[in-house]
ZALUMVEX-775485 format. One record per residue (C-alpha): residue number from 0; x, y, z. Coordinates in steps of 0.02 Angstrom, whole numbers, plus 50000, padded with zeros to 5 digits. Layout:
residues N
pt k: NUM, east: X, north: Y, up: Z;
...
end
This chain:
residues 499
pt k: 0, east: 51124, north: 52316, up: 49078;
pt k: 1, east: 51217, north: 52447, up: 48975;
pt k: 2, east: 51216, north: 52635, up: 49002;
pt k: 3, east: 51094, north: 52666, up: 48858;
pt k: 4, east: 50965, north: 52551, up: 48939;
pt k: 5, east: 50995, north: 52632, up: 49108;
pt k: 6, east: 50973, north: 52807, up: 49035;
pt k: 7, east: 50810, north: 52752, up: 48951;
pt k: 8, east: 50743, north: 52680, up: 49113;
pt k: 9, east: 50790, north: 52835, up: 49214;
pt k: 10, east: 50710, north: 52948, up: 49082;
pt k: 11, east: 50545, north: 52853, up: 49098;
pt k: 12, east: 50551, north: 52871, up: 49285;
pt k: 13, east: 50579, north: 53059, up: 49270;
pt k: 14, east: 50429, north: 53073, up: 49153;
pt k: 15, east: 50325, north: 52978, up: 49280;
pt k: 16, east: 50391, north: 53094, up: 49417;
pt k: 17, east: 50467, north: 52948, up: 49511;
pt k: 18, east: 50632, north: 52955, up: 49605;
pt k: 19, east: 50783, north: 52893, up: 49509;
pt k: 20, east: 50893, north: 52877, up: 49663;
pt k: 21, east: 50769, north: 52768, up: 49756;
pt k: 22, east: 50753, north: 52658, up: 49601;
pt k: 23, east: 50942, north: 52637, up: 49592;
pt k: 24, east: 50951, north: 52590, up: 49776;
pt k: 25, east: 50814, north: 52460, up: 49753;
pt k: 26, east: 50908, north: 52393, up: 49601;
pt k: 27, east: 51061, north: 52351, up: 49705;
pt k: 28, east: 51165, north: 52509, up: 49693;
pt k: 29, east: 51255, north: 52565, up: 49849;
pt k: 30, east: 51214, north: 52738, up: 49919;
pt k: 31, east: 51368, north: 52822, up: 49847;
pt k: 32, east: 51351, north: 52745, up: 49673;
pt k: 33, east: 51166, north: 52792, up: 49667;
pt k: 34, east: 51209, north: 52973, up: 49708;
pt k: 35, east: 51345, north: 52980, up: 49572;
pt k: 36, east: 51233, north: 52906, up: 49438;
pt k: 37, east: 51089, north: 53022, up: 49485;
pt k: 38, east: 51201, north: 53177, up: 49473;
pt k: 39, east: 51267, north: 53126, up: 49302;
pt k: 40, east: 51090, north: 53090, up: 49240;
pt k: 41, east: 51026, north: 53261, up: 49294;
pt k: 42, east: 51153, north: 53352, up: 49184;
pt k: 43, east: 51156, north: 53232, up: 49036;
pt k: 44, east: 51078, north: 53295, up: 48873;
pt k: 45, east: 51055, north: 53122, up: 48797;
pt k: 46, east: 51113, north: 52942, up: 48818;
pt k: 47, east: 51281, north: 52974, up: 48736;
pt k: 48, east: 51314, north: 53122, up: 48850;
pt k: 49, east: 51258, north: 53017, up: 48999;
pt k: 50, east: 51376, north: 52876, up: 48950;
pt k: 51, east: 51525, north: 52993, up: 48921;
pt k: 52, east: 51500, north: 53086, up: 49085;
pt k: 53, east: 51475, north: 52924, up: 49180;
pt k: 54, east: 51635, north: 52852, up: 49107;
pt k: 55, east: 51731, north: 53008, up: 49158;
pt k: 56, east: 51663, north: 52990, up: 49334;
pt k: 57, east: 51710, north: 52807, up: 49339;
pt k: 58, east: 51889, north: 52844, up: 49283;
pt k: 59, east: 51908, north: 52970, up: 49424;
pt k: 60, east: 51858, north: 52841, up: 49555;
pt k: 61, east: 51934, north: 52686, up: 49475;
pt k: 62, east: 52023, north: 52566, up: 49592;
pt k: 63, east: 52166, north: 52447, up: 49555;
pt k: 64, east: 52057, north: 52307, up: 49489;
pt k: 65, east: 52018, north: 52333, up: 49306;
pt k: 66, east: 51832, north: 52353, up: 49274;
pt k: 67, east: 51791, north: 52402, up: 49454;
pt k: 68, east: 51731, north: 52573, up: 49509;
pt k: 69, east: 51733, north: 52583, up: 49698;
pt k: 70, east: 51615, north: 52440, up: 49741;
pt k: 71, east: 51523, north: 52439, up: 49575;
pt k: 72, east: 51566, north: 52340, up: 49419;
pt k: 73, east: 51480, north: 52380, up: 49254;
pt k: 74, east: 51473, north: 52256, up: 49109;
pt k: 75, east: 51371, north: 52250, up: 48950;
pt k: 76, east: 51262, north: 52115, up: 49029;
pt k: 77, east: 51243, north: 52162, up: 49211;
pt k: 78, east: 51301, north: 52268, up: 49359;
pt k: 79, east: 51385, north: 52191, up: 49511;
pt k: 80, east: 51382, north: 52281, up: 49678;
pt k: 81, east: 51533, north: 52219, up: 49773;
pt k: 82, east: 51485, north: 52304, up: 49936;
pt k: 83, east: 51314, north: 52221, up: 49949;
pt k: 84, east: 51365, north: 52067, up: 49849;
pt k: 85, east: 51218, north: 52085, up: 49729;
pt k: 86, east: 51197, north: 52067, up: 49542;
pt k: 87, east: 51079, north: 52178, up: 49441;
pt k: 88, east: 51011, north: 52109, up: 49277;
pt k: 89, east: 50886, north: 52179, up: 49155;
pt k: 90, east: 50782, north: 52028, up: 49104;
pt k: 91, east: 50664, north: 52029, up: 48958;
pt k: 92, east: 50563, north: 51892, up: 49042;
pt k: 93, east: 50533, north: 52005, up: 49192;
pt k: 94, east: 50519, north: 52165, up: 49089;
pt k: 95, east: 50618, north: 52249, up: 49227;
pt k: 96, east: 50780, north: 52247, up: 49326;
pt k: 97, east: 50806, north: 52094, up: 49436;
pt k: 98, east: 50921, north: 52093, up: 49588;
pt k: 99, east: 50997, north: 51927, up: 49641;
pt k: 100, east: 51115, north: 51890, up: 49787;
pt k: 101, east: 51294, north: 51848, up: 49742;
pt k: 102, east: 51278, north: 51681, up: 49832;
pt k: 103, east: 51135, north: 51633, up: 49715;
pt k: 104, east: 51232, north: 51676, up: 49557;
pt k: 105, east: 51388, north: 51585, up: 49618;
pt k: 106, east: 51282, north: 51434, up: 49666;
pt k: 107, east: 51200, north: 51430, up: 49494;
pt k: 108, east: 51369, north: 51441, up: 49406;
pt k: 109, east: 51445, north: 51308, up: 49519;
pt k: 110, east: 51300, north: 51184, up: 49504;
pt k: 111, east: 51280, north: 51206, up: 49315;
pt k: 112, east: 51464, north: 51170, up: 49283;
pt k: 113, east: 51520, north: 50995, up: 49234;
pt k: 114, east: 51689, north: 51011, up: 49319;
pt k: 115, east: 51632, north: 50891, up: 49456;
pt k: 116, east: 51554, north: 50769, up: 49331;
pt k: 117, east: 51380, north: 50792, up: 49406;
pt k: 118, east: 51303, north: 50954, up: 49339;
pt k: 119, east: 51128, north: 51001, up: 49397;
pt k: 120, east: 50989, north: 51005, up: 49269;
pt k: 121, east: 50894, north: 51163, up: 49225;
pt k: 122, east: 50742, north: 51101, up: 49321;
pt k: 123, east: 50847, north: 51061, up: 49475;
pt k: 124, east: 50926, north: 51234, up: 49476;
pt k: 125, east: 50759, north: 51322, up: 49451;
pt k: 126, east: 50682, north: 51220, up: 49592;
pt k: 127, east: 50828, north: 51241, up: 49713;
pt k: 128, east: 50847, north: 51429, up: 49683;
pt k: 129, east: 50661, north: 51463, up: 49654;
pt k: 130, east: 50688, north: 51541, up: 49484;
pt k: 131, east: 50564, north: 51540, up: 49340;
pt k: 132, east: 50636, north: 51439, up: 49196;
pt k: 133, east: 50624, north: 51590, up: 49080;
pt k: 134, east: 50731, north: 51691, up: 49203;
pt k: 135, east: 50864, north: 51555, up: 49211;
pt k: 136, east: 50875, north: 51536, up: 49023;
pt k: 137, east: 50905, north: 51722, up: 49006;
pt k: 138, east: 51030, north: 51725, up: 49150;
pt k: 139, east: 51123, north: 51581, up: 49070;
pt k: 140, east: 51138, north: 51685, up: 48911;
pt k: 141, east: 51194, north: 51843, up: 49002;
pt k: 142, east: 51323, north: 51749, up: 49106;
pt k: 143, east: 51382, north: 51645, up: 48958;
pt k: 144, east: 51353, north: 51481, up: 49050;
pt k: 145, east: 51376, north: 51308, up: 48978;
pt k: 146, east: 51409, north: 51142, up: 49063;
pt k: 147, east: 51591, north: 51165, up: 49013;
pt k: 148, east: 51605, north: 51333, up: 49102;
pt k: 149, east: 51719, north: 51353, up: 49252;
pt k: 150, east: 51628, north: 51331, up: 49419;
pt k: 151, east: 51672, north: 51509, up: 49474;
pt k: 152, east: 51604, north: 51680, up: 49427;
pt k: 153, east: 51706, north: 51811, up: 49334;
pt k: 154, east: 51703, north: 51918, up: 49491;
pt k: 155, east: 51781, north: 51775, up: 49591;
pt k: 156, east: 51915, north: 51755, up: 49457;
pt k: 157, east: 51959, north: 51939, up: 49476;
pt k: 158, east: 51949, north: 51944, up: 49665;
pt k: 159, east: 52042, north: 51784, up: 49709;
pt k: 160, east: 52214, north: 51717, up: 49667;
pt k: 161, east: 52238, north: 51560, up: 49565;
pt k: 162, east: 52294, north: 51466, up: 49721;
pt k: 163, east: 52137, north: 51518, up: 49815;
pt k: 164, east: 52024, north: 51461, up: 49672;
pt k: 165, east: 52117, north: 51296, up: 49657;
pt k: 166, east: 52097, north: 51267, up: 49843;
pt k: 167, east: 51910, north: 51306, up: 49836;
pt k: 168, east: 51882, north: 51184, up: 49692;
pt k: 169, east: 51985, north: 51050, up: 49781;
pt k: 170, east: 51881, north: 51071, up: 49940;
pt k: 171, east: 51719, north: 51054, up: 49842;
pt k: 172, east: 51781, north: 50894, up: 49762;
pt k: 173, east: 51830, north: 50828, up: 49933;
pt k: 174, east: 51656, north: 50870, up: 49998;
pt k: 175, east: 51573, north: 50781, up: 49852;
pt k: 176, east: 51682, north: 50628, up: 49882;
pt k: 177, east: 51634, north: 50630, up: 50066;
pt k: 178, east: 51449, north: 50643, up: 50021;
pt k: 179, east: 51458, north: 50494, up: 49903;
pt k: 180, east: 51546, north: 50391, up: 50036;
pt k: 181, east: 51414, north: 50439, up: 50166;
pt k: 182, east: 51271, north: 50395, up: 50049;
pt k: 183, east: 51348, north: 50227, up: 50005;
pt k: 184, east: 51385, north: 50193, up: 50188;
pt k: 185, east: 51205, north: 50235, up: 50235;
pt k: 186, east: 51136, north: 50121, up: 50100;
pt k: 187, east: 51246, north: 49980, up: 50164;
pt k: 188, east: 51191, north: 50017, up: 50343;
pt k: 189, east: 51007, north: 50011, up: 50293;
pt k: 190, east: 51034, north: 49849, up: 50198;
pt k: 191, east: 51126, north: 49772, up: 50346;
pt k: 192, east: 50991, north: 49828, up: 50468;
pt k: 193, east: 50856, north: 49756, up: 50357;
pt k: 194, east: 50948, north: 49590, up: 50343;
pt k: 195, east: 50973, north: 49583, up: 50531;
pt k: 196, east: 50791, north: 49624, up: 50566;
pt k: 197, east: 50735, north: 49493, up: 50442;
pt k: 198, east: 50853, north: 49368, up: 50521;
pt k: 199, east: 50788, north: 49404, up: 50698;
pt k: 200, east: 50608, north: 49394, up: 50642;
pt k: 201, east: 50645, north: 49240, up: 50539;
pt k: 202, east: 50723, north: 49140, up: 50681;
pt k: 203, east: 50546, north: 49088, up: 50719;
pt k: 204, east: 50395, north: 49169, up: 50646;
pt k: 205, east: 50246, north: 49070, up: 50707;
pt k: 206, east: 50130, north: 49150, up: 50581;
pt k: 207, east: 50226, north: 49090, up: 50430;
pt k: 208, east: 50241, north: 48920, up: 50509;
pt k: 209, east: 50054, north: 48914, up: 50536;
pt k: 210, east: 50022, north: 48951, up: 50353;
pt k: 211, east: 50128, north: 48803, up: 50302;
pt k: 212, east: 50089, north: 48670, up: 50431;
pt k: 213, east: 49942, north: 48723, up: 50542;
pt k: 214, east: 49792, north: 48607, up: 50546;
pt k: 215, east: 49638, north: 48689, up: 50623;
pt k: 216, east: 49558, north: 48605, up: 50774;
pt k: 217, east: 49398, north: 48507, up: 50751;
pt k: 218, east: 49248, north: 48621, up: 50743;
pt k: 219, east: 49089, north: 48582, up: 50840;
pt k: 220, east: 48937, north: 48672, up: 50765;
pt k: 221, east: 48853, north: 48803, up: 50875;
pt k: 222, east: 48664, north: 48817, up: 50890;
pt k: 223, east: 48572, north: 48982, up: 50895;
pt k: 224, east: 48483, north: 48998, up: 51064;
pt k: 225, east: 48368, north: 49144, up: 51019;
pt k: 226, east: 48292, north: 49070, up: 50862;
pt k: 227, east: 48110, north: 49085, up: 50921;
pt k: 228, east: 48110, north: 49276, up: 50908;
pt k: 229, east: 48049, north: 49363, up: 50752;
pt k: 230, east: 48192, north: 49412, up: 50637;
pt k: 231, east: 48196, north: 49597, up: 50594;
pt k: 232, east: 48285, north: 49686, up: 50452;
pt k: 233, east: 48412, north: 49759, up: 50574;
pt k: 234, east: 48594, north: 49707, up: 50584;
pt k: 235, east: 48723, north: 49731, up: 50721;
pt k: 236, east: 48898, north: 49788, up: 50675;
pt k: 237, east: 49019, north: 49729, up: 50810;
pt k: 238, east: 49184, north: 49822, up: 50815;
pt k: 239, east: 49346, north: 49738, up: 50867;
pt k: 240, east: 49467, north: 49883, up: 50881;
pt k: 241, east: 49645, north: 49887, up: 50949;
pt k: 242, east: 49629, north: 49728, up: 51054;
pt k: 243, east: 49820, north: 49708, up: 51070;
pt k: 244, east: 49841, north: 49528, up: 51128;
pt k: 245, east: 50016, north: 49524, up: 51205;
pt k: 246, east: 50016, north: 49702, up: 51273;
pt k: 247, east: 50090, north: 49743, up: 51443;
pt k: 248, east: 50096, north: 49899, up: 51552;
pt k: 249, east: 50158, north: 49913, up: 51731;
pt k: 250, east: 50031, north: 50013, up: 51834;
pt k: 251, east: 50175, north: 50091, up: 51932;
pt k: 252, east: 50235, north: 50176, up: 51771;
pt k: 253, east: 50063, north: 50244, up: 51731;
pt k: 254, east: 50002, north: 50417, up: 51782;
pt k: 255, east: 49829, north: 50344, up: 51811;
pt k: 256, east: 49901, north: 50189, up: 51895;
pt k: 257, east: 49819, north: 50071, up: 51771;
pt k: 258, east: 49909, north: 49920, up: 51703;
pt k: 259, east: 49879, north: 49806, up: 51555;
pt k: 260, east: 49911, north: 49623, up: 51514;
pt k: 261, east: 49858, north: 49488, up: 51394;
pt k: 262, east: 49748, north: 49412, up: 51529;
pt k: 263, east: 49659, north: 49580, up: 51549;
pt k: 264, east: 49627, north: 49582, up: 51362;
pt k: 265, east: 49561, north: 49403, up: 51362;
pt k: 266, east: 49440, north: 49445, up: 51503;
pt k: 267, east: 49390, north: 49607, up: 51415;
pt k: 268, east: 49341, north: 49515, up: 51255;
pt k: 269, east: 49246, north: 49385, up: 51358;
pt k: 270, east: 49149, north: 49524, up: 51446;
pt k: 271, east: 49117, north: 49606, up: 51276;
pt k: 272, east: 49026, north: 49449, up: 51216;
pt k: 273, east: 48926, north: 49442, up: 51379;
pt k: 274, east: 48878, north: 49627, up: 51363;
pt k: 275, east: 48816, north: 49602, up: 51184;
pt k: 276, east: 48707, north: 49457, up: 51240;
pt k: 277, east: 48640, north: 49559, up: 51387;
pt k: 278, east: 48606, north: 49714, up: 51281;
pt k: 279, east: 48505, north: 49613, up: 51156;
pt k: 280, east: 48416, north: 49497, up: 51276;
pt k: 281, east: 48274, north: 49617, up: 51314;
pt k: 282, east: 48230, north: 49648, up: 51132;
pt k: 283, east: 48073, north: 49570, up: 51059;
pt k: 284, east: 48157, north: 49531, up: 50895;
pt k: 285, east: 48313, north: 49451, up: 50826;
pt k: 286, east: 48438, north: 49540, up: 50716;
pt k: 287, east: 48452, north: 49466, up: 50542;
pt k: 288, east: 48641, north: 49460, up: 50556;
pt k: 289, east: 48796, north: 49510, up: 50651;
pt k: 290, east: 48942, north: 49588, up: 50556;
pt k: 291, east: 49105, north: 49577, up: 50654;
pt k: 292, east: 49227, north: 49709, up: 50594;
pt k: 293, east: 49407, north: 49684, up: 50647;
pt k: 294, east: 49496, north: 49851, up: 50627;
pt k: 295, east: 49676, north: 49795, up: 50654;
pt k: 296, east: 49807, north: 49786, up: 50793;
pt k: 297, east: 49727, north: 49629, up: 50860;
pt k: 298, east: 49902, north: 49559, up: 50888;
pt k: 299, east: 50013, north: 49679, up: 50985;
pt k: 300, east: 50185, north: 49632, up: 50916;
pt k: 301, east: 50279, north: 49539, up: 50782;
pt k: 302, east: 50381, north: 49383, up: 50822;
pt k: 303, east: 50513, north: 49473, up: 50926;
pt k: 304, east: 50412, north: 49609, up: 51012;
pt k: 305, east: 50414, north: 49751, up: 50883;
pt k: 306, east: 50290, north: 49836, up: 50770;
pt k: 307, east: 50303, north: 49799, up: 50585;
pt k: 308, east: 50410, north: 49957, up: 50565;
pt k: 309, east: 50529, north: 49903, up: 50704;
pt k: 310, east: 50466, north: 50004, up: 50853;
pt k: 311, east: 50499, north: 49907, up: 51015;
pt k: 312, east: 50345, north: 49870, up: 51121;
pt k: 313, east: 50313, north: 49816, up: 51300;
pt k: 314, east: 50237, north: 49642, up: 51301;
pt k: 315, east: 50204, north: 49494, up: 51413;
pt k: 316, east: 50198, north: 49363, up: 51276;
pt k: 317, east: 50251, north: 49340, up: 51095;
pt k: 318, east: 50255, north: 49206, up: 50961;
pt k: 319, east: 50146, north: 49052, up: 50994;
pt k: 320, east: 50081, north: 49113, up: 51162;
pt k: 321, east: 50017, north: 49277, up: 51091;
pt k: 322, east: 49941, north: 49196, up: 50937;
pt k: 323, east: 49857, north: 49058, up: 51036;
pt k: 324, east: 49783, north: 49183, up: 51160;
pt k: 325, east: 49708, north: 49282, up: 51017;
pt k: 326, east: 49647, north: 49129, up: 50919;
pt k: 327, east: 49567, north: 49042, up: 51069;
pt k: 328, east: 49484, north: 49203, up: 51133;
pt k: 329, east: 49414, north: 49256, up: 50964;
pt k: 330, east: 49355, north: 49079, up: 50925;
pt k: 331, east: 49250, north: 49083, up: 51082;
pt k: 332, east: 49191, north: 49262, up: 51043;
pt k: 333, east: 49131, north: 49214, up: 50869;
pt k: 334, east: 49044, north: 49059, up: 50940;
pt k: 335, east: 48954, north: 49174, up: 51063;
pt k: 336, east: 48893, north: 49277, up: 50915;
pt k: 337, east: 48832, north: 49121, up: 50826;
pt k: 338, east: 48728, north: 49079, up: 50980;
pt k: 339, east: 48639, north: 49248, up: 50967;
pt k: 340, east: 48626, north: 49283, up: 50781;
pt k: 341, east: 48560, north: 49177, up: 50636;
pt k: 342, east: 48704, north: 49235, up: 50525;
pt k: 343, east: 48878, north: 49304, up: 50558;
pt k: 344, east: 48991, north: 49394, up: 50437;
pt k: 345, east: 49172, north: 49433, up: 50481;
pt k: 346, east: 49266, north: 49576, up: 50396;
pt k: 347, east: 49449, north: 49601, up: 50438;
pt k: 348, east: 49583, north: 49729, up: 50391;
pt k: 349, east: 49764, north: 49740, up: 50447;
pt k: 350, east: 49839, north: 49853, up: 50580;
pt k: 351, east: 50010, north: 49936, up: 50590;
pt k: 352, east: 50077, north: 49835, up: 50738;
pt k: 353, east: 50075, north: 49665, up: 50651;
pt k: 354, east: 49983, north: 49677, up: 50486;
pt k: 355, east: 50035, north: 49505, up: 50424;
pt k: 356, east: 49991, north: 49431, up: 50593;
pt k: 357, east: 49816, north: 49505, up: 50591;
pt k: 358, east: 49791, north: 49434, up: 50416;
pt k: 359, east: 49851, north: 49260, up: 50463;
pt k: 360, east: 49750, north: 49259, up: 50625;
pt k: 361, east: 49586, north: 49286, up: 50532;
pt k: 362, east: 49633, north: 49165, up: 50394;
pt k: 363, east: 49659, north: 49036, up: 50532;
pt k: 364, east: 49489, north: 49079, up: 50607;
pt k: 365, east: 49413, north: 49062, up: 50434;
pt k: 366, east: 49491, north: 48890, up: 50418;
pt k: 367, east: 49424, north: 48839, up: 50589;
pt k: 368, east: 49245, north: 48891, up: 50546;
pt k: 369, east: 49256, north: 48826, up: 50367;
pt k: 370, east: 49115, north: 48698, up: 50393;
pt k: 371, east: 48997, north: 48822, up: 50478;
pt k: 372, east: 48862, north: 48869, up: 50352;
pt k: 373, east: 48801, north: 49019, up: 50451;
pt k: 374, east: 48965, north: 49114, up: 50445;
pt k: 375, east: 49058, north: 49204, up: 50306;
pt k: 376, east: 49234, north: 49278, up: 50312;
pt k: 377, east: 49310, north: 49416, up: 50207;
pt k: 378, east: 49492, north: 49444, up: 50257;
pt k: 379, east: 49552, north: 49597, up: 50161;
pt k: 380, east: 49732, north: 49603, up: 50104;
pt k: 381, east: 49726, north: 49791, up: 50077;
pt k: 382, east: 49720, north: 49927, up: 50211;
pt k: 383, east: 49534, north: 49956, up: 50178;
pt k: 384, east: 49380, north: 49848, up: 50162;
pt k: 385, east: 49212, north: 49891, up: 50082;
pt k: 386, east: 49043, north: 49807, up: 50107;
pt k: 387, east: 48857, north: 49844, up: 50121;
pt k: 388, east: 48726, north: 49816, up: 50255;
pt k: 389, east: 48549, north: 49854, up: 50198;
pt k: 390, east: 48560, north: 50027, up: 50117;
pt k: 391, east: 48720, north: 50078, up: 50206;
pt k: 392, east: 48892, north: 50070, up: 50127;
pt k: 393, east: 49035, north: 50037, up: 50248;
pt k: 394, east: 49222, north: 50060, up: 50232;
pt k: 395, east: 49333, north: 49992, up: 50370;
pt k: 396, east: 49515, north: 50039, up: 50396;
pt k: 397, east: 49639, north: 50035, up: 50539;
pt k: 398, east: 49684, north: 50215, up: 50502;
pt k: 399, east: 49873, north: 50192, up: 50494;
pt k: 400, east: 49967, north: 50090, up: 50365;
pt k: 401, east: 50100, north: 49965, up: 50414;
pt k: 402, east: 50187, north: 49978, up: 50246;
pt k: 403, east: 50185, north: 50166, up: 50218;
pt k: 404, east: 50177, north: 50326, up: 50318;
pt k: 405, east: 49999, north: 50352, up: 50258;
pt k: 406, east: 49870, north: 50382, up: 50392;
pt k: 407, east: 49701, north: 50462, up: 50421;
pt k: 408, east: 49720, north: 50653, up: 50424;
pt k: 409, east: 49698, north: 50732, up: 50595;
pt k: 410, east: 49539, north: 50826, up: 50550;
pt k: 411, east: 49456, north: 50968, up: 50455;
pt k: 412, east: 49446, north: 50978, up: 50266;
pt k: 413, east: 49594, north: 50861, up: 50245;
pt k: 414, east: 49504, north: 50719, up: 50335;
pt k: 415, east: 49339, north: 50754, up: 50246;
pt k: 416, east: 49425, north: 50751, up: 50076;
pt k: 417, east: 49520, north: 50592, up: 50120;
pt k: 418, east: 49360, north: 50499, up: 50170;
pt k: 419, east: 49262, north: 50564, up: 50019;
pt k: 420, east: 49397, north: 50498, up: 49902;
pt k: 421, east: 49387, north: 50326, up: 49984;
pt k: 422, east: 49203, north: 50312, up: 49939;
pt k: 423, east: 49226, north: 50387, up: 49765;
pt k: 424, east: 49358, north: 50255, up: 49727;
pt k: 425, east: 49215, north: 50130, up: 49707;
pt k: 426, east: 49075, north: 50224, up: 49617;
pt k: 427, east: 48985, north: 50063, up: 49568;
pt k: 428, east: 48956, north: 50025, up: 49753;
pt k: 429, east: 48862, north: 50189, up: 49779;
pt k: 430, east: 48706, north: 50131, up: 49688;
pt k: 431, east: 48548, north: 50136, up: 49797;
pt k: 432, east: 48650, north: 50188, up: 49950;
pt k: 433, east: 48563, north: 50299, up: 50078;
pt k: 434, east: 48707, north: 50320, up: 50200;
pt k: 435, east: 48895, north: 50297, up: 50202;
pt k: 436, east: 48998, north: 50254, up: 50356;
pt k: 437, east: 49186, north: 50244, up: 50385;
pt k: 438, east: 49249, north: 50146, up: 50537;
pt k: 439, east: 49430, north: 50170, up: 50592;
pt k: 440, east: 49535, north: 50136, up: 50748;
pt k: 441, east: 49722, north: 50162, up: 50784;
pt k: 442, east: 49716, north: 50316, up: 50896;
pt k: 443, east: 49646, north: 50225, up: 51048;
pt k: 444, east: 49501, north: 50344, up: 51083;
pt k: 445, east: 49323, north: 50373, up: 51026;
pt k: 446, east: 49271, north: 50502, up: 50897;
pt k: 447, east: 49109, north: 50526, up: 50801;
pt k: 448, east: 49088, north: 50653, up: 50662;
pt k: 449, east: 48944, north: 50679, up: 50539;
pt k: 450, east: 48988, north: 50757, up: 50372;
pt k: 451, east: 48873, north: 50810, up: 50230;
pt k: 452, east: 48889, north: 50646, up: 50134;
pt k: 453, east: 48949, north: 50518, up: 50262;
pt k: 454, east: 48982, north: 50478, up: 50445;
pt k: 455, east: 49149, north: 50436, up: 50525;
pt k: 456, east: 49172, north: 50337, up: 50687;
pt k: 457, east: 49343, north: 50312, up: 50765;
pt k: 458, east: 49335, north: 50166, up: 50886;
pt k: 459, east: 49432, north: 50153, up: 51048;
pt k: 460, east: 49542, north: 50016, up: 51122;
pt k: 461, east: 49500, north: 49879, up: 51246;
pt k: 462, east: 49665, north: 49907, up: 51338;
pt k: 463, east: 49638, north: 49997, up: 51504;
pt k: 464, east: 49816, north: 50042, up: 51552;
pt k: 465, east: 49852, north: 50108, up: 51379;
pt k: 466, east: 50024, north: 50190, up: 51373;
pt k: 467, east: 49997, north: 50261, up: 51199;
pt k: 468, east: 49834, north: 50350, up: 51244;
pt k: 469, east: 49910, north: 50416, up: 51405;
pt k: 470, east: 50065, north: 50482, up: 51316;
pt k: 471, east: 49955, north: 50568, up: 51184;
pt k: 472, east: 49842, north: 50645, up: 51316;
pt k: 473, east: 49690, north: 50547, up: 51253;
pt k: 474, east: 49577, north: 50517, up: 51402;
pt k: 475, east: 49441, north: 50409, up: 51324;
pt k: 476, east: 49382, north: 50266, up: 51432;
pt k: 477, east: 49432, north: 50096, up: 51364;
pt k: 478, east: 49285, north: 50017, up: 51272;
pt k: 479, east: 49221, north: 49924, up: 51120;
pt k: 480, east: 49076, north: 49984, up: 51012;
pt k: 481, east: 48928, north: 49907, up: 50920;
pt k: 482, east: 48812, north: 49989, up: 50794;
pt k: 483, east: 48630, north: 49947, up: 50759;
pt k: 484, east: 48597, north: 49965, up: 50573;
pt k: 485, east: 48421, north: 49984, up: 50505;
pt k: 486, east: 48359, north: 50025, up: 50329;
pt k: 487, east: 48423, north: 50205, up: 50334;
pt k: 488, east: 48588, north: 50187, up: 50427;
pt k: 489, east: 48657, north: 50190, up: 50605;
pt k: 490, east: 48510, north: 50201, up: 50727;
pt k: 491, east: 48596, north: 50155, up: 50891;
pt k: 492, east: 48771, north: 50142, up: 50964;
pt k: 493, east: 48804, north: 50018, up: 51104;
pt k: 494, east: 48961, north: 50012, up: 51213;
pt k: 495, east: 49051, north: 49879, up: 51314;
pt k: 496, east: 49175, north: 49930, up: 51450;
pt k: 497, east: 49305, north: 49804, up: 51510;
pt k: 498, east: 49293, north: 49866, up: 51691;
end
């Protein structure tokens, strides 16, 4: 900003009856400089007179450093206030004066320079310093910046000795070297950790072994015992949510003095099948089908007692023992459903504790029941599964991905938008649909929420001494849930409690 531009701006302010001194203070001038400039402006006849009188005033107060007047430095392009460490620019893009901290200007100059062989791009600088691109392009012109420019401002060159500047640049190069070493060291650490984890998990992974060499036991067909009842158009959706075969919790470490074990889970699933049979025994009709929905975290751990992401877990069994407990218990559970229903469909998605294990478990169950004509399996490889029952469209999901940090939003508009987008991802499936339902699990407690276009049910866990729910302050009673589906949607919700 030159004196002619300053005089023009101050003249406009005077015509508008606005204070010139307050404007100068807001523009980065110190109190004393603002007073001097205001006094000169009051007596100046025109811009030339203003410039001459201002130069005379500057000469009277000039310090040792050439170009400096007290704490103020004037150039053809900008004004620098040494006292407040601020730069004042008149930018065409802003159509006004812009005040920027000295640290910002020095950072821009330093990062744009190629002296360290890694200059920042224009977009990076604009993003890091929150500058509009038009402002930066004009600043670059006013400051005379190129990638070949020195990484120091002209004011630093004047204020510091050559030795000081050399030391500063050397320190910055040392810091950049240190950063590169740290990044490379971290990459190597991550790679080593990944290799070690893969090695530990690969010492014996019963699930991979099962895929290669497992031969399913001989299947004995199951007869339906309620076949004499009239078959209705209703279906029963049976939720299997957060079963956690292999889990363990010492009751002495629990605030509510409740423990958990694999045997408790096995007995809970057994009681679940008994409760379903009891709940339906008094009905005068049969359901046309049962749809078992496995919502993930059926297996509690991976091969060495961790989640897929490496979080250590308390457990009382792993590997073959955990898999066999789950396989044997769910085999019997599905057979119990075949005794009650004329048709059984099984829909399975993965959880975040052992996503691959959940997948393999249900592929093994599918292989075991492969000769049963009344059962159909759909084991989804993705985090979500979509299917229809009558006029209702279902999406099932664990609610937390094993591969990514993606999870169901906690609530409000974010959750509503997330669920709506799941259904909109398959527009062809929305034909002739009267209701839409999302079933999730993961958070170990029960929630039910009706939205304008769909319903969302979050199913609980079967684990009674659940350390996760206790730590999160979630006080839902351990249970499993079933849904009666008629021609218009969910008409009843049935619960089974393990105790």
